C-alpha distance (Angstrom), angle and dihedral (degrees) to the residues before:
residue distance angle dihedral
M1 . . .
K2 3.80 . .
F3 3.81 125.5 .
K4 3.80 91.7 -114.0
E5 3.79 92.6 54.5
A6 3.80 91.2 45.6
S7 3.80 91.1 51.4
K8 3.80 90.6 55.0
Q9 3.78 92.8 50.2
I10 3.80 93.0 46.4
A11 3.81 89.6 49.9
A12 3.81 89.8 51.4
L13 3.81 90.8 49.2
T14 3.80 92.1 48.8
S15 3.79 92.2 46.9
N16 3.80 90.9 50.2
L17 3.80 92.0 52.1
S18 3.80 91.9 48.1
M19 3.81 88.2 64.1
V20 3.81 90.8 68.7
I21 3.83 101.7 25.0
K22 3.78 102.8 56.6
G23 3.80 121.8 -155.0
K24 3.81 96.4 -6.2
P25 3.84 107.2 109.6
D26 3.81 92.6 149.7
V27 3.81 92.0 53.8
I28 3.81 91.4 48.3
G29 3.80 90.5 47.5
L30 3.80 92.3 53.4
A31 3.81 92.2 47.8
V32 3.81 91.2 51.4
T33 3.82 90.0 45.6
A34 3.82 91.0 54.6
L35 3.81 89.5 50.6
L36 3.81 94.2 49.5
A37 3.81 91.2 45.8
R38 3.83 90.8 56.3
G39 3.77 87.4 -117.9
H40 3.77 139.8 132.1
L41 3.78 128.1 -109.8
L42 3.81 130.3 -138.0
I43 3.82 114.3 -163.8
E44 3.78 111.2 -164.0
D45 3.78 118.0 -176.5
V46 3.78 145.7 109.8
P47 3.84 120.2 -72.2
G48 3.77 120.8 -81.1
V49 3.81 102.0 27.5
G50 3.81 97.0 105.8
K51 3.82 107.5 -88.4
T52 3.81 94.4 135.9
T53 3.80 91.6 38.1
L54 3.80 90.2 56.8
A55 3.81 91.4 52.6
H56 3.81 93.2 46.0
G57 3.79 91.8 45.6
L58 3.79 92.9 52.0
A59 3.81 91.5 49.4
K60 3.82 93.1 46.2
S61 3.81 90.9 50.1
I62 3.80 89.7 58.6
N63 3.79 122.2 59.5
C64 3.80 92.7 -127.6
G65 3.79 144.6 112.7
F66 3.80 115.1 -75.7
Q67 3.80 132.4 -173.3
R68 3.79 132.5 178.0
I69 3.81 121.1 -152.1
Q70 3.78 118.1 -166.7
F71 3.80 104.1 -149.1
T72 3.81 115.8 -142.7
S73 3.78 134.9 164.5
D74 3.83 92.3 -100.6
L75 3.83 95.4 50.1
L76 3.81 111.8 121.1
P77 3.83 127.6 -149.8
S78 3.81 89.5 -114.4
D79 3.81 89.1 57.3
V80 3.81 87.7 61.9
I81 3.80 104.7 33.6
G82 3.79 102.6 29.7
V83 3.77 136.7 -111.5
T84 3.79 140.2 -105.5
V85 3.82 113.6 -122.2
Y86 3.78 131.6 -173.7
N87 3.81 115.6 -107.4
Q88 3.77 103.4 -147.6
A89 3.81 94.2 -170.6
E90 3.81 94.5 56.6
H91 3.82 97.0 26.4
S92 3.78 92.2 -126.7
F93 3.80 140.2 107.6
D94 3.79 117.8 -104.6
F95 3.77 126.8 -163.4
R96 3.80 116.3 -130.7
P97 3.82 109.1 -161.0
G98 3.78 119.1 -131.4
P99 3.81 127.3 -138.1
L100 3.81 90.2 -81.3
F101 3.80 88.1 80.5
A102 3.80 97.3 88.1
N103 3.79 136.3 96.1
I104 3.81 93.7 -114.3
V105 3.80 120.3 25.9
L106 3.80 123.9 -172.1
A107 3.81 112.1 -151.2
D108 3.79 98.8 -165.3
E109 3.82 115.1 -155.6
I110 3.78 91.3 -6.9
N111 3.81 93.4 -179.1
R112 3.83 91.3 65.9
A113 3.80 90.9 71.4
T114 3.80 122.2 86.2
P115 3.81 119.6 -101.6
R116 3.82 88.8 -106.3
T117 3.80 91.4 60.6
Q118 3.80 93.1 40.4
S119 3.80 90.5 54.2
A120 3.80 89.9 55.6
L121 3.80 87.0 74.0
L122 3.80 96.6 55.8
E123 3.80 97.5 84.3
A124 3.80 91.3 43.5
M125 3.81 92.9 51.1
N126 3.78 95.2 45.4
D127 3.82 104.7 34.7
R128 3.82 104.0 18.6
Q129 3.79 90.1 -123.3
V130 3.80 141.2 88.2
S131 3.79 131.6 -144.4
V132 3.78 122.3 -142.5
D133 3.82 123.2 174.2
R134 3.82 91.2 -12.1
V135 3.80 92.5 -53.8
T136 3.81 121.2 114.0
Y137 3.80 120.4 -142.5
P138 3.83 121.3 -168.5
L139 3.78 118.1 -132.4
P140 3.82 122.5 -129.5
R141 3.80 116.5 -83.0
P142 2.92 124.6 -93.6
F143 3.80 97.2 34.2
M144 3.80 124.9 -177.6
L145 3.79 130.9 172.6
L146 3.79 118.2 -152.6
A147 3.80 112.3 -169.4
T148 3.78 128.3 -174.4
Q149 3.77 130.8 -161.9
N150 3.80 137.9 172.4
P151 3.83 110.6 -123.4
V152 3.82 93.8 -163.8
E153 3.80 106.4 52.1
Y154 3.81 111.2 62.5
A155 3.83 100.6 164.6
G156 3.79 109.5 116.8
T157 3.81 94.5 4.7
F158 3.80 134.0 120.6
P159 3.83 116.7 -146.4
L160 3.79 114.0 -121.7
P161 3.81 111.8 -106.1
E162 3.79 119.5 -115.0
S163 3.81 91.3 -111.6
Q164 3.80 90.4 60.3
L165 3.79 96.2 42.2
D166 3.80 87.4 53.6
R167 3.81 89.4 60.3
F168 3.79 94.7 57.9
T169 3.78 107.0 92.5
I170 3.80 94.8 -158.0
C171 3.80 134.4 17.3
L172 3.79 115.8 -165.1
K173 3.78 142.9 172.6
V174 3.79 120.4 -137.4
G175 3.81 95.9 -158.3
Y176 3.78 129.8 -167.5
P177 3.83 118.2 -55.3
D178 3.78 119.1 -116.9
S179 3.80 118.8 -104.6
V180 3.81 94.8 -95.3
Y181 3.80 94.8 55.9
E182 3.80 93.4 37.8
R183 3.81 88.8 55.6
E184 3.80 88.4 52.0
I185 3.81 90.5 49.5
I186 3.81 96.1 51.7
R187 3.82 93.4 44.1
S188 3.81 94.5 49.3
R189 3.78 119.0 105.5
P190 3.80 115.3 -85.3
V191 3.82 94.6 -115.6
D192 3.76 110.2 109.0
A193 3.80 105.7 -100.9
V194 3.80 91.7 -152.1
E195 3.80 91.0 64.7
D196 3.81 89.2 57.0
L197 3.81 93.3 57.0
L198 3.78 117.4 109.0
P199 3.82 124.9 -155.1
V200 3.80 113.3 -95.5
V201 3.82 99.0 -180.0
S202 3.79 133.8 31.7
V203 3.77 127.8 -126.6
E204 3.82 87.8 -110.5
D205 3.80 90.0 55.1
V206 3.81 90.1 52.7
G207 3.79 90.4 51.7
R208 3.80 91.5 51.3
M209 3.81 92.1 47.7
Q210 3.81 90.0 50.9
E211 3.80 89.5 52.8
L212 3.79 90.6 47.6
A213 3.81 91.5 51.1
R214 3.79 89.4 60.4
T215 3.81 90.2 60.8
V216 3.82 94.6 57.5
E217 3.81 108.8 120.8
V218 3.80 118.7 -113.9
E219 3.82 115.0 -172.6
E220 3.79 119.8 -135.3
D221 3.81 90.6 -114.3
L222 3.81 88.9 60.3
V223 3.80 91.7 48.9
S224 3.81 87.7 53.0
Y225 3.81 88.3 49.2
I226 3.82 90.6 54.8
L227 3.80 91.2 48.0
S228 3.82 91.4 48.9
I229 3.80 91.1 53.3
A230 3.81 91.1 49.1
A231 3.81 91.8 47.6
A232 3.80 90.6 50.6
T233 3.81 90.7 55.5
R234 3.80 90.2 53.4
S235 3.80 94.7 51.4
H236 3.82 100.2 38.3
R237 3.80 112.4 117.5
G238 3.81 91.7 -139.5
I239 3.82 93.8 56.4
R240 3.79 123.6 74.7
L241 3.84 96.2 -174.7
G242 3.79 120.2 24.7
A243 3.79 134.1 -163.1
S244 3.80 116.8 -51.0
P245 3.82 126.1 -138.0
R246 3.81 86.2 -101.9
A247 3.80 87.3 58.2
T248 3.82 93.3 51.6
K249 3.81 90.0 49.5
A250 3.81 89.5 49.5
L251 3.81 90.8 52.2
Y252 3.80 89.8 50.0
T253 3.82 95.2 50.7
A254 3.80 92.2 41.0
A255 3.81 90.0 53.7
Q256 3.80 89.6 52.8
A257 3.82 90.6 50.3
F258 3.81 91.8 45.6
A259 3.80 90.9 52.4
L260 3.80 91.0 49.9
A261 3.81 90.6 49.2
S262 3.81 87.2 51.5
G263 3.81 91.1 54.5
R264 3.81 97.9 -105.5
D265 3.80 133.4 120.4
Y266 3.81 91.7 -152.8
C267 3.82 135.8 54.3
I268 3.78 126.9 -119.3
P269 3.83 129.4 -163.4
D270 3.81 91.6 -102.4
D271 3.82 89.7 63.3
I272 3.79 89.9 60.8
K273 3.81 94.4 41.4
S274 3.81 90.8 51.5
L275 3.80 92.8 50.1
A276 3.81 103.2 37.8
V277 3.81 95.1 87.0
P278 3.84 99.4 44.1
V279 3.82 91.9 41.7
L280 3.82 100.6 42.5
A281 3.82 110.9 22.2
H282 3.81 97.7 75.5
R283 3.81 90.7 52.1
L284 3.81 95.2 57.0
I285 3.79 124.4 95.0
P286 3.81 108.7 -150.2
S287 3.79 121.2 -145.3
E288 3.80 118.4 -98.8
R289 3.78 91.8 -92.5
A290 3.83 92.6 57.5
A291 3.81 98.4 31.2
D292 3.81 94.2 89.1
D293 3.81 90.4 69.4
G294 3.81 91.7 61.1
V295 3.78 119.3 -164.5
E296 3.79 92.3 -12.8
G297 3.78 89.2 57.4
A298 3.80 90.4 52.6
R299 3.80 90.3 50.2
H300 3.79 91.1 52.2
L301 3.80 89.9 49.6
M302 3.81 90.5 51.8
E303 3.79 91.3 50.4
E304 3.80 89.1 50.6
I305 3.81 90.7 50.5
L306 3.80 92.6 49.1
S307 3.79 91.0 53.1
G308 3.80 89.9 55.6
V309 3.82 99.4 47.4
N310 3.79 117.4 87.4
V311 3.80 113.3 -115.5
P312 3.82 114.7 -135.2
V313 3.80 115.8 -117.5
């Protein structure tokens, strides 16, 4: 696949998503970037702003397998991964895959599940495989997990551990639409717009675009820029735990994907500046003084760090 062909397909994917996510080009761009970077997406916002719609729209725009898992406190790991059952006719054990075996999986309200169930996703997110009864099963390729959570209501929830947050490539907020787009939303016909979406790219196309994203050129000065940002998070007095090497790698691959989505075969400093907050902020653990501000506090810290790191020319 050539860059020109990829640009056309990415534009078609973005245009398709804009039909259901009104007035949020930055949100759509980050979701597409996470897909092209072979990453996972955490959508953290209040109910009713389009978190689930974004996940459904992305899946409908791609001719691929899609599953939605509603996370609750009584959900078991086997309900997500699958289970081995005894086949009485053949006197053998057969594995019955769970809903995790799809190209795009929506983990709705992921923080309502217990830590035991949350941890069942770690191997899938990191290695694109699951292990059941000492047998490893590969997941479909490409594989992407989109998780949603409500940052306001904490009753009956279990905070995601740092190890899992570190495996989400991008964390974003959808936010409220402005009055113009909200007027358009409430005056639209009651039929679910997501159901009207048609696929614009195939799962094979997505795989080829992901491979192409890995070939995007990143100059050594930009790699040094990424490392300087990561180092600043580790030495900042307001941050107790800074960005991990996994986080710096995620910023690197996300910048490549962002450049491809922008129609370029090379990265520029603005790619990294645009992605540093959504890629790194959710991974940071602020000090006690800044911890009360939650994720927003971490975002402000990242913006402060970016303003203090020299941008390569």
